[in-house]
N, C-alpha and C positions, 0 to 999 in steps of 0.2 A: 495783063496778069499782075494783080497786086500781091506783093510779097512783104509781109510784116517783118520787123526786126526780130520778133519773138512771137511764137504762136503757142501760148499757154493753154488755149482751148483744145488744141490737138492733143497735148499731153494729158489734160484732164479727162478727155473723152475715153481714153483707154483705161483709166483708173477710177472712173466715176462711181461705179457701184460699190467698190471696195472702200473708197474714201467716205462716201455718204453713209455707208453702214457703220464705219468706225466713229464718225462724228455723232451718229445717233446713240452709240454706246456711251460716249462721253456725256452727251446731253442727259441721258437717262441716269447716269451716275451722279450728275450734278457736282462733280469734282473737277473744277476748271483750272486751278492754279497749282503747279508742281504736281506731286502725286505719282502714281505708278506709271503712267504713260511717259512722263518726263524722265523718271528714273530708268525706264527701259531704253528710251532713246539715248540717254547718257551712256549707258553700258554699250549699246550697239554701235554708236558712232565712235566711242573711244576705241572699241575693239577694231572697227573698220580702219581707224587712223593709226593703229599700232601703239596706243598709249594706254596707261591704266585708268586715267581719270578724265571724266567729262562733266562739265557743270553747265546746265542749260540756263540761258539768260534771255532777256527781253528783246535784244536786237544785236546785230553785229557791232553797232556803235557802242552799245552798253558793254559788250564783251571787251572792247578795247579799254573803256573807262575802268571797269572793275578789275581788269588785269593790272593796270597801272596802280590802282588803289591797293591791291593785294601786295604789291611790291614796295609800298610805302612812298611812292613817287608823288611829289606835290610841290607847293610853292618853294621857290629857290632851286629847284632841280631843272635839268634840261634833258630832252629826249630827242634823239636823231631819227629822222625819217625822210622819205622822199617827197619832193614837191609835186611829183607827177602821179597823183592818185586821187581817189575820192576824198572829199573834204573831211569825212569822219575820222580819218587817221590822225591828222594834225588837230582836228577839233577836239578829240578826246584828250590829247595832251594839254591843250589850252584850258579845257573845262575844269581840270583838276588843279589848275593854277601853275602848272609847269610851263616851260618854254619850248616850243618846237624849234629844233635846229634842222635845217634842210641840207640834204646832200644830193648831188646830181646823180643821174641814172646812167646805166649802160645803154649805148645806142642800139644794140641788137635786141636785148630782152626787155628794155624799159624798166628793169628792176634796179634796185640800189647798186651803185658801182662801188666795189670794195676799195679800189684805189682812191677814189674821192672820199670814201668813208674814213680811211686812215688819215687823210689830210685834214678833214674837218675835226676829228678828235684831237689831233696834235695841236691844231690852231686854238681850239677851245681850252685845252689844258694849259697852253701857254698864256692865254688871256685870263682865264677864270679859275684855274686850279684843277687838280685831278679829281676832286669830288663833285664837280659841277654836273657832269653828264652821268645819268643813272641808267639809261637803257637805250636800246636801238629797236626800232620797229621797221623791219624790212617787209615790203609788200610783195606777195607773189602775184604780180599784176597779170591780168587777163587769163590766168590759169597755169602759169609756168613758174616753178620755184626760183627764187633768187639764188645767188651763189652762196649757199649757206655754209659751205666748208670754210671759205675765206672770212665770211662775216662772223662765224663763231670763233675762228682763230683770233680775230681782232677783238671780239668781245671778251674772250678769256684773258687776252693780254692786258686789257684795261679794266677787267673786273666789272663788266657791264651785263645787265640783264638783256635778253633778247625775246621780244614778243613778236611772233610771226603774225602778220596780218594776212591770213589765208582766206579772207572773206570771198575771194574769187577763185579759190583753189582747193576746194574740198576733194580729197583723194589724189591730188597731184603728187607724183613721186620724184624723189631726188637721190642721185647716187652719191652718198656722202662718205665720210671717213669710216663709218660703221656699217657700210652696205646701203642698200636701197631702203629709204624710209619715206613715209608720207608726210605731207605738210601738216604742221602742228606737232610733229614729233621730233623736231630738229632744234628748237630753241628752248628757252625757259618755259614757255607756254605758247599756245597758238590760239587764234580767234577765228570763228566762223560766223557767217551771216546766212540766215535763211530767208532773206528778202525774196519775194515771189519770183523774181527774174533770175535768181542764182541757179546754178546747176542742180543744187538740192534746195529747192525753194518751197516755202510753206504757203499757208493761206493768209498770210499777214506777216508781221514782224516777228523775228526770233533770232537767237544766236547761241553760241556755245563757246566756252573756253576749255581747251584740252591741255593736259599737262602730265608729266611723269612724276611730279612732286606731290606726295600725299598731303603734306602740310599746307601747300598752296591751295590744293583742291578744297581742303577743309575751310581755309580762310575765305575762298571765293564763295562757298556755300553760305558762310556766315554773312558776308557782305551783301549778298543778293536779297537778304530778308532783313534789311535795316540793321544789320550787325547784331542780331539777337539769336541766341541758342534757344531760348524759351520765349513764348509770347509775352510781350510787355517787359522783358528784361534784356537790355542791350549792352553788349560787351564793348562795342566799338561803333563808330559812325559808318553806316553802310548806305544802302539805298533800296529802292523797289526795282530790282532787276530780275524778276521771276519770269520763267517761261510758262506759257499757258498750255494746259493739257491738250486742247484741240490741236494746237500747232504741233506738239510732239506726236500726236496720233497720226496726223497727216504725213509728217516727215518720216515716221517709221515705215509707212507704206512705200513712200517714194525712195527711201534708202535702198530697198531691195531691188530697185530698178536702176539705181545710179550708175553702176558699172556699164550697163548696156547703153545708157544714154551717153556716157563718156566715150565709149567705143564709136558710137554713131557720129558723134561730133568730130572725133579724130579722122574718121573716114571722110566726112564732109570737108574737113580742112585739107586732107590730102587731095581730094578732088578739086578744090579751089586752086591748090598749088599747081596741079597739072593743067587745069584750064587756063590759068594765067600764063603759064609757060608756053602752052600751045598757041595762045593769042599773040605772043611776042611782046606782051607788055612788060614782063619782068626782064627779058633780054634787052629791051629798049630803055630800061630804067624808068619806065612810066609808073610801075607799081612795084613796091617792095613788100613781099609777103612775109608773114611771121616765120621766124627761124626757131624750130624746136631743138634746142641745143643738146638735150639729153637723149634724143631719139636713138642715136647710134651707140649709146652706152649701156645697152641692155635693160633699159627702163621701159616697162610696159605703158604705164600711165604718165608718160613724159610731159604731157600737156593736156589739160582738160578743156581748153578752148572755151572758157567762159565767154570770151569774145574772140572773133577772128578779125584781127586788126591789120589792115594794110596801111602803107605809108605812101602818100602821093603828093605831087605838086598840084596846085589849083584845087585843093581839097574842098573848099566851100562851093566852088562852081560845079565840081563833080557831084557833090552831094545834092545840090539843087537839081541837077540834070537827072539823077537817079530818082529823085522824088517825082519829077514830071513823068517818069516812066512807071510810077507806081511801086518803086522799090525803096523800102525804108532802110535807113542807115543811122548811125549815131557817132558822136565825137566824144571819146573818153580819153582826155579831158581838154577842153578848149583854153583854159587859163590855169597855169601852174599855181600851186598854193602860195608860193612866195610873193606872187603878184596880186593875190586876193586882197580886197579892201580891208577885210577884218584883220589881216595880218600886217597892215602897213606899219604898225608900231615896231615890228621886228627889224625894220630898216633895210630889207632886201630891195634890190633894184633890178630892172631889166638888164640882162647880160650876166647875172650872177650864176645862173644855172643854164648854160646855153643848150645842152642836150635836151633837157626837159622843155625848154622854150621852143626848140625846133620841132620836137615831137608834137607839141600841142598845136602847132600849125599845120601838121601833115597827116595825123592819124585819122583813120576812118574805119569804124566797125561795120562789118557786113553781116547779114543773117547767117547763123551757124547752128540753129537749134536742131535737135536730133531728127525731127520729123521733116526737115527741109528735103525736098526731092532733088535728084540730079537735074531734072528739067529746070527747076527754079534756079539752081546754081548756074546752069548754062545761060539762062536768061540774064542773070546778074552780071556775069563776066562779059557777055556779049554787049550789054549796055555800057559797061566801063570802057570796053574797047571802042565802041561806037563814039563815045564822047571824045576820045583823043583823036580818032580818025577825022571826025567832022570839024574839029577845032584846030587841028594842026596838020 
């Protein structure tokens, strides 16, 4: 039995007629960039996320870039983020001329560690002054929100902006100081990616910035069209960060099904947890399963499981064994950002962020898509169990 990491064809099959009909409407309109479909998606996704304003953009990466631009972050500034995330987070900081400052992660959630965050800020203030750091970008990695209560407390103390990187966490909920809120409604603004493999994935690239601040929303809309209110008249330097109408049309259809897909993923995650426990692998310490830390706090969408990530020894050997059995898996992420060649000039070394480095050597993502069957999950867990029995 071949089991893919993600089966987008199964998802598309159930929506094909509706999606193809909507695409035909857009084609017949010949209105491809921004327009009514994008405006409708912005309203619907902002409402879904519990914020007043949404600004559709060209990708999740560009959502991060334009967010930083809207806050005036640039050369001479520094932004703190995690070294254990997709490259785009730190890449966006560097691309606008700012300096990425890394902070180690929590070993349970893999999200930014508030204790380490405070240490990084104090050290940088001592070395470079209070005005050096401008923002924090916490990542809601794999679909579970970071500890936003403590992060926001630290940000307020030091007067820092907070841009939530929620590109893996659309709809994820967090029990904060003001009750349960969704990702993108917790910081200064939040970013989403509509890359096809995301829980809310389009038919190509796309992204969105969400915020409660009307002035920031207006500035974001200005920046995404080369900084111009009127054609050929430019108030500021922006870029081409526009969302296509076809992407918005597809995403509006998928948004109506998102909560159902999220529930199915949580059910699959719970089944994995049970199967791994019954196999003895978790008790033996062979497999560490994800820990949904908000599940017991009255939060319904406590984790959206963009990825179901286990932590194991002999990760690479296990992954090769699963591949031989026809079972796909993936490593998110094999090399922390502070050790990437392109960031060598920052001066970080092996050992600077030990939790991130250890995670990079042990994490393995298993199939978790909504259409995954119980039989497929049993096959996957059986294969993991067989690997350790045969080799130990």
